[in-house]
C-alpha positions in Angstrom: -12.5 -34.6 52.4 -8.7 -34.8 52.6 -8.6 -38.3 51.1 -10.6 -37.3 48.0 -8.6 -37.0 44.7 -9.5 -34.6 42.0 -9.0 -35.6 38.4 -7.2 -33.0 36.3 -9.7 -31.1 34.2 -7.8 -32.1 31.0 -8.6 -35.8 31.7 -12.3 -35.1 32.2 -12.4 -33.2 28.9 -10.6 -36.0 27.2 -13.0 -38.5 28.6 -16.0 -36.5 27.5 -14.5 -36.1 24.1 -14.1 -39.8 23.8 -17.7 -40.4 24.7 -18.8 -37.7 22.3 -16.7 -39.2 19.5 -18.2 -42.6 20.2 -21.7 -41.1 20.0 -21.0 -39.4 16.7 -19.5 -42.6 15.3 -22.6 -44.5 16.4 -24.8 -41.9 14.8 -22.9 -42.2 11.5 -23.1 -46.0 11.6 -26.8 -45.7 12.1 -27.2 -43.8 8.8 -28.8 -45.6 5.8 -26.1 -48.1 4.6 -27.3 -47.9 0.9 -27.3 -44.2 0.1 -23.6 -43.6 -0.4 -23.0 -42.0 -3.8 -26.7 -41.2 -4.4 -27.2 -37.7 -5.8 -29.5 -37.0 -2.9 -27.4 -38.6 -0.2 -27.0 -35.5 2.0 -30.6 -34.5 1.7 -31.8 -38.1 2.6 -29.4 -38.1 5.6 -30.7 -34.7 6.8 -34.3 -35.9 6.5 -33.5 -39.0 8.4 -31.9 -37.0 11.2 -35.1 -35.0 11.5 -37.2 -38.2 11.8 -39.0 -37.6 8.5 -37.5 -40.6 6.7 -37.2 -44.1 8.0 -35.6 -47.3 6.6 -37.0 -50.7 6.0 -36.6 -53.7 8.3 -33.0 -54.0 7.3 -32.3 -50.3 7.9 -32.0 -49.5 4.2 -33.6 -46.6 2.4 -33.5 -48.0 -1.1 -33.0 -44.7 -2.9 -33.2 -46.2 -6.4 -36.6 -48.0 -5.8 -39.8 -46.7 -7.3 -41.8 -44.6 -4.8 -45.3 -45.9 -4.0 -48.3 -43.7 -3.2 -48.3 -45.0 0.4 -44.6 -43.9 0.8 -45.0 -40.6 -1.1 -48.1 -39.3 0.5 -46.8 -40.2 4.0 -43.5 -38.5 3.1 -45.2 -35.3 2.0 -47.7 -35.1 4.9 -44.9 -35.8 7.5 -42.3 -33.6 5.9 -44.5 -30.5 5.5 -46.3 -31.0 8.8 -49.8 -31.1 7.4 -52.7 -32.0 9.7 -56.4 -31.9 10.2 -56.6 -29.8 13.4 -58.3 -26.9 11.7 -61.3 -29.0 10.7 -63.9 -29.2 13.5 -65.3 -32.7 12.9 -67.6 -34.5 15.2 -65.8 -37.7 14.5 -62.7 -38.7 12.7 -63.3 -39.5 9.0 -62.8 -43.1 7.8 -60.7 -44.1 4.8 -63.9 -45.3 3.1 -65.3 -41.8 3.2 -62.7 -40.7 0.7 -61.1 -43.6 -1.0 -62.0 -46.9 -2.6 -58.7 -48.7 -2.1 -57.2 -47.3 1.1 -57.8 -49.7 4.0 -58.2 -48.8 7.6 -55.5 -49.4 10.2 -52.5 -49.4 7.9 -49.3 -47.5 8.6 -50.2 -45.0 5.9 -54.0 -44.6 6.5 -53.8 -41.5 8.7 -51.5 -39.8 6.2 -54.1 -40.4 3.4 -56.9 -39.0 5.6 -54.9 -35.8 6.1 -53.9 -35.7 2.5 -57.6 -35.8 1.5 -58.0 -32.3 2.8 -54.7 -30.9 1.4 -53.5 -32.8 -1.6 -56.7 -33.4 -3.6 -56.1 -37.1 -4.1 -58.6 -38.9 -6.3 -60.9 -41.4 -4.7 -59.4 -44.2 -7.0 -55.9 -43.8 -5.6 -54.1 -47.1 -4.9 -51.5 -47.0 -2.1 -49.3 -49.7 -3.6 -49.0 -48.2 -7.1 -45.9 -46.2 -8.0 -46.0 -42.5 -8.5 -44.7 -40.7 -11.6 -42.5 -37.7 -11.3 -45.2 -35.3 -12.4 -47.7 -36.7 -9.9 -45.3 -36.5 -7.0 -44.4 -33.0 -8.0 -48.1 -32.1 -8.2 -49.0 -33.5 -4.8 -45.9 -31.9 -3.2 -46.8 -28.5 -4.8 -50.4 -28.8 -3.4 -49.0 -29.5 0.1 -46.6 -26.6 -0.2 -49.4 -24.2 -1.2 -51.6 -25.5 1.6 -48.7 -24.9 4.2 -47.5 -21.6 2.8 -50.9 -20.2 2.3 -50.3 -18.8 -1.2 -49.6 -20.1 -4.7 -46.2 -19.9 -6.3 -45.7 -18.3 -9.7 -45.6 -20.6 -12.6 -43.5 -19.1 -15.4 -42.3 -21.1 -18.3 -38.8 -22.4 -17.3 -36.4 -23.9 -19.8 -37.8 -27.4 -20.0 -37.3 -29.5 -23.1 -40.3 -31.9 -22.4 -42.9 -29.5 -21.1 -45.4 -30.8 -23.6 -45.1 -34.2 -22.1 -46.4 -33.0 -18.7 -50.1 -33.5 -18.3 -51.9 -30.1 -18.5 -53.4 -30.5 -15.1 -49.9 -31.0 -13.6 -48.0 -28.5 -15.7 -48.4 -25.5 -13.4 -47.2 -27.5 -10.4 -44.1 -28.8 -12.1 -43.2 -25.4 -13.5 -43.6 -23.8 -10.1 -41.4 -26.3 -8.4 -38.7 -26.0 -11.1 -38.9 -22.2 -10.8 -38.5 -22.3 -7.0 -35.5 -24.7 -7.3 -37.4 -27.5 -5.6 -37.5 -29.8 -8.6 -34.9 -29.9 -11.4 -34.4 -31.1 -14.9 -31.5 -33.3 -16.1 -28.5 -32.1 -18.0 -30.5 -32.1 -21.2 -33.3 -30.0 -19.7 -35.8 -32.9 -19.5 -38.0 -33.5 -16.4 -39.2 -37.0 -17.6 -42.7 -36.5 -16.1 -44.0 -39.9 -16.9 -41.1 -41.9 -15.4 -41.7 -43.4 -12.0 -40.1 -41.2 -9.3 -37.5 -42.9 -7.2 -37.4 -42.7 -3.4 -34.2 -40.8 -3.6 -35.6 -38.2 -6.1 -38.7 -37.7 -4.0 -36.6 -37.2 -0.8 -34.5 -34.6 -2.7 -37.6 -32.6 -3.8 -39.2 -32.9 -0.3 -36.0 -31.6 1.3 -35.9 -28.6 -1.0 -39.6 -27.9 -0.3 -38.9 -27.8 3.4 -35.9 -25.5 2.9 -38.1 -23.2 0.8 -40.6 -22.9 3.7 -37.8 -22.3 6.2 -36.4 -19.5 4.0 -39.7 -17.8 4.0 -39.7 -17.9 7.8 -36.2 -16.6 8.0 -37.2 -13.7 5.7 -39.8 -12.6 8.3 -42.6 -13.9 6.1 -44.2 -16.3 8.6 -45.5 -19.4 7.0 -49.0 -20.1 8.3 -50.9 -23.2 7.3 -53.8 -22.2 5.1 -57.2 -23.5 5.7 -57.4 -26.7 3.7 -59.8 -26.7 0.8 -63.3 -27.8 2.1 -63.7 -29.7 -1.2 -62.3 -33.2 -0.6 -62.7 -36.4 -2.7 -63.3 -34.5 -5.9 -64.5 -36.7 -8.8 -66.2 -36.5 -12.2 -69.2 -38.3 -13.6 -70.2 -37.9 -17.2 -73.5 -39.0 -18.8 -74.7 -38.4 -22.4 -77.5 -35.8 -22.5 -77.9 -35.9 -26.3 -75.7 -37.2 -29.1 -73.5 -34.1 -29.0 -73.7 -33.0 -25.3 -72.7 -34.7 -22.1 -73.9 -33.7 -18.6 -70.7 -33.6 -16.5 -71.2 -33.6 -12.7 -68.5 -32.7 -10.2 -69.0 -34.3 -6.8 -67.1 -33.5 -3.6 -67.2 -34.2 0.1 -67.4 -31.1 2.4 -67.2 -30.8 6.2 -70.8 -29.9 6.7 -74.0 -29.0 4.8 -73.3 -25.3 4.8 -70.7 -25.6 2.1 -71.5 -26.0 -1.6 -69.7 -26.2 -4.9 -69.9 -24.4 -8.2 -68.3 -24.5 -11.6 -66.1 -21.4 -11.9 -65.0 -21.9 -15.5 -64.3 -24.4 -18.3 -61.2 -24.1 -20.3 -60.9 -25.9 -23.6 -57.5 -27.2 -24.7 -57.4 -29.3 -27.8 -59.7 -32.2 -27.1 -60.0 -31.7 -23.3 -62.3 -29.5 -21.3 -60.7 -28.5 -17.9 -63.4 -27.9 -15.4 -62.5 -25.4 -12.6 -64.6 -25.5 -9.5 -64.6 -23.5 -6.3 -66.3 -23.9 -2.9 -69.4 -22.0 -1.9 -68.7 -20.8 1.6 -71.3 -21.2 4.4 -73.4 -18.4 5.7 -71.3 -17.1 8.7 -74.6 -16.3 10.6 -75.8 -19.9 10.5 -74.6 -22.8 12.6 -74.1 -26.2 10.9 -73.5 -29.5 12.5 -70.1 -30.7 11.2 -71.1 -33.8 9.4 -69.4 -34.9 6.2 -71.8 -34.1 3.3 -71.7 -34.7 -0.5 -72.2 -31.8 -2.8 -72.3 -31.5 -6.6 -72.5 -29.2 -9.6 -73.3 -30.0 -13.2 -72.0 -28.4 -16.4 -72.9 -29.3 -20.0 -70.0 -30.0 -22.4 -69.8 -31.1 -26.0 -69.2 -34.9 -26.3 -66.2 -34.3 -28.5 -64.3 -33.1 -25.4 -62.9 -35.2 -22.6 -63.8 -33.6 -19.2 -60.8 -33.1 -16.9 -61.1 -31.8 -13.3 -58.8 -28.9 -12.6 -58.1 -28.9 -8.9 -59.1 -25.8 -6.9 -56.3 -23.4 -5.9 
């Protein structure tokens, strides 16, 4: 049409640029308002951009607050992309199948159900309690192993307070430090017993995700390993004689074809670390996928405190 005016291309570009700049400014304004200056500021922001982290009702992240189990487990399950799809269950499990203090229908319940098959959480876990640095590192490591499908090496890194790490968490902490996922402070201390902050946890999670992506970029595809069939692992100890206790390890498995056995017992000072492994079902038999409890018993001197060493 002869009466139609065409805008110069330069004006259109300028207009689009203005819209784009406004969009960027809006995105920046939407960032957490309380993370400026935090050592993990950039990591937190990147995780937020990917939809892994969310703020509270006021839009804050509160990086200096103690991390609760509800927050930490949800963070690990979401960030690492863990799921229950590989388990052929007739019905979805309930929280009461695995935990004593995890209620149904909460914002974190589904994450705990998934974690039960990947992170080896104890039945007694309480969602509102804070997590220590060693416990968060351990659960993050277990999720990383489940996602990557192999265990990381656990050399002895330079760590001034290694003896302060609980023996059952020591390998996990060492592996994360070795891989650059966790780090010590300027004096070489990890401070395992201190409550982990939300900012510190986000930093470790970000590095764990980067680690998985580096594996993919190196043509080593990361495939989710089958989660351990042994869920809800727990110990029961009863005196057999004055010097010997009967220690029973119980677990929940996907169906009656699975079993459990004690692989080894490692004695370290006054503790006895019990290593268990699953007994795989007969591939020629068909089992109805119904959650089943299995157990194995070992006899240990009463002078030792039994400790469950989680399966690899």
